[in-house]
C-alpha positions, -999 to +999 in steps of 0.1 A: +550+144-886+559+109-897+586+084-886+604+091-919+609+127-909+636+117-884+672+107-888+681+073-875+716+068-862+738+045-842+738+057-806+769+077-796+781+087-761+770+123-768+734+111-768+735+097-733+722+128-714+691+130-737+686+092-736+687+094-698+661+122-699+638+102-722+640+071-700+634+091-668+603+106-685+590+073-698+597+050-669+603+072-638+626+066-609+611+031-602+628+018-634+659+010-614+641-017-594+628-035-625+643-069-634+656-057-668+675-028-652+690-052-626+704-071-656+717-040-672+736-030-640+759-060-648+778-041-675+775-018-705+750-020-732+761-028-768+763+008-781+771-005-817+737-022-816+717+007-801+700+034-820+685+069-817+659+088-837+669+124-841+649+155-848+676+181-855+698+180-824+671+164-802+670+127-795+633+119-801+636+082-792+661+055-784+665+017-782+694+000-764+706-036-767+726-055-741+743-089-744+728-115-720+732-152-713+711-179-697+718-216-697+736-225-729+722-195-747+734-160-756+710-133-767+705-096-768+682-079-743+662-051-761+654-021-740+648+004-728+628+016-758+614+050-753+601+079-774+594+114-763+557+120-757+553+146-785+565+120-811+547+089-798+524+068-820+539+077-854+561+047-858+595+058-843+595+029-818+587+003-844+614+016-867+640+016-839+630-020-830+633-031-866+668-015-868+678-032-835+666-066-848+685-061-881+717-052-862+712-082-839+710-106-869+742-090-884+759-094-850+751-132-850+727-130-821+705-160-821+676-142-804+665-110-788+645-110-756+626-082-738+600-075-711+571-058-729+536-058-741+528-086-765+502-066-784+529-040-793+559-064-798+540-094-813+536-078-847+573-071-847+581-108-844+582-114-806+565-143-789+561-152-752+589-173-738+575-206-726+566-203-689+592-217-666+620-217-692+635-184-683+635-161-653+651-128-644+669-115-613+639-099-597+601-099-601+588-100-637+554-107-652+563-139-672+535-130-696+556-100-706+588-120-712+591-121-750+616-133-775+623-129-812+642-159-826+667-151-853+684-185-854+664-217-851+667-232-815+683-201-800+653-193-777+652-229-765+689-226-754+680-198-731+672-215-698+673-204-661+681-169-650+689-143-676+720-123-667+743-097-682+770-115-701+798-096-683+785-105-648+780-141-658+816-144-671+830-128-640+811-153-618+823-183-638 
């Protein structure tokens, strides 16, 4: 199979049970303690900017985007990105990320951030966030804090602790 053998769609609420299953399989129960999940607990993800890869009626992979803020910046947090094991390494994840980045640009997001492996995400346009510029509400390997800049200067505007946009607004 190839990545082109799948249908790529905007995520719908009906996909949620299968997406939860994929994320459980990919990240296990410990995912709820990770810094990125702590941010996501602050409110809903941006379903209109989140996508699935479908094989018939089965969700083969998914990527979600969540609006976040830090300092004077606003961005999208990419993740989780997960693909079912039987369809890994054929390009589904890369295609989902490309779709998410295109949607982020259309939604006027200045940048997209994530916690991930630079060897995977680097070729997709992500670079390490300068050490000390940005942190998360919980332990995170700062070498894995990456950003894709869409608008010049957008990553530099992200300073301090990254948080879900809804939670930050409620606290203000």
